[in-house]
C-alpha positions, 0 to 999 in steps of 0.5 A: 292208852293200854289196860293194866290187864294187858301188862299183867298178861305179859308177865303171866301173874300179878305177883310177877308183874308187881315185882317187875313194876315195883307195885304190890300184887294186891294193889295191881289186882285191884286196879285191874279189876277196876279196868285201869289204864296206863299211858307211856309215862306210867300214869294210871287212870281209873275209869269212873262209874259216874257219868257227867251230862255236859251241857254247852 
Protein backbone atom coordinates (compact mmCIF):
# COMPACT_ATOMS: atom_id res chain seq x y z
CA UNK A 1 0.00 0.00 0.00
CA UNK A 2 1.08 3.54 -0.67
CA UNK A 3 0.28 6.83 1.03
CA UNK A 4 -2.09 9.35 -0.49
CA UNK A 5 0.60 11.96 0.13
CA UNK A 6 2.87 10.20 -2.37
CA UNK A 7 0.03 10.28 -4.90
CA UNK A 8 -0.54 14.00 -4.26
CA UNK A 9 3.20 14.62 -4.71
CA UNK A 10 2.97 13.19 -8.24
CA UNK A 11 0.44 15.89 -9.17
CA UNK A 12 2.02 18.71 -7.14
CA UNK A 13 -1.07 20.07 -5.37
CA UNK A 14 -4.25 18.75 -3.79
CA UNK A 15 -6.27 20.69 -6.36
CA UNK A 16 -4.51 19.06 -9.32
CA UNK A 17 -4.64 15.60 -7.73
CA UNK A 18 -8.30 16.02 -6.83
CA UNK A 19 -9.25 16.98 -10.38
CA UNK A 20 -7.32 14.06 -11.86
CA UNK A 21 -8.79 11.56 -9.38
CA UNK A 22 -12.32 12.92 -9.21
CA UNK A 23 -12.11 13.74 -5.50
CA UNK A 24 -12.73 17.14 -3.89
CA UNK A 25 -9.43 18.77 -2.90
CA UNK A 26 -10.54 19.35 0.71
CA UNK A 27 -11.50 15.69 1.10
CA UNK A 28 -8.14 14.64 -0.30
CA UNK A 29 -6.28 17.00 2.06
CA UNK A 30 -8.26 15.65 5.05
CA UNK A 31 -7.40 12.06 4.14
CA UNK A 32 -3.72 12.96 3.69
CA UNK A 33 -3.62 14.66 7.10
CA UNK A 34 -4.96 11.44 8.66
CA UNK A 35 -2.20 9.38 7.01
CA UNK A 36 -4.52 7.50 4.65
CA UNK A 37 -3.19 4.69 2.49
CA UNK A 38 -4.50 3.29 -0.79
CA UNK A 39 -4.06 0.00 -2.62
CA UNK A 40 -3.87 -0.88 -6.31
CA UNK A 41 -7.69 -1.16 -6.47
CA UNK A 42 -8.07 2.45 -5.30
CA UNK A 43 -9.46 1.48 -1.88
CA UNK A 44 -8.56 3.91 0.89
CA UNK A 45 -7.57 2.87 4.40
CA UNK A 46 -7.37 5.31 7.30
CA UNK A 47 -5.21 4.18 10.23
CA UNK A 48 -7.06 4.20 13.53
CA UNK A 49 -5.76 5.90 16.65
CA UNK A 50 -7.37 3.15 18.71
CA UNK A 51 -5.04 0.28 19.45
CA UNK A 52 -6.38 -3.17 20.27
CA UNK A 53 -4.77 -5.57 22.65
CA UNK A 54 -5.34 -8.99 21.14
CA UNK A 55 -5.22 -11.86 23.57
CA UNK A 56 -5.06 -15.35 22.28
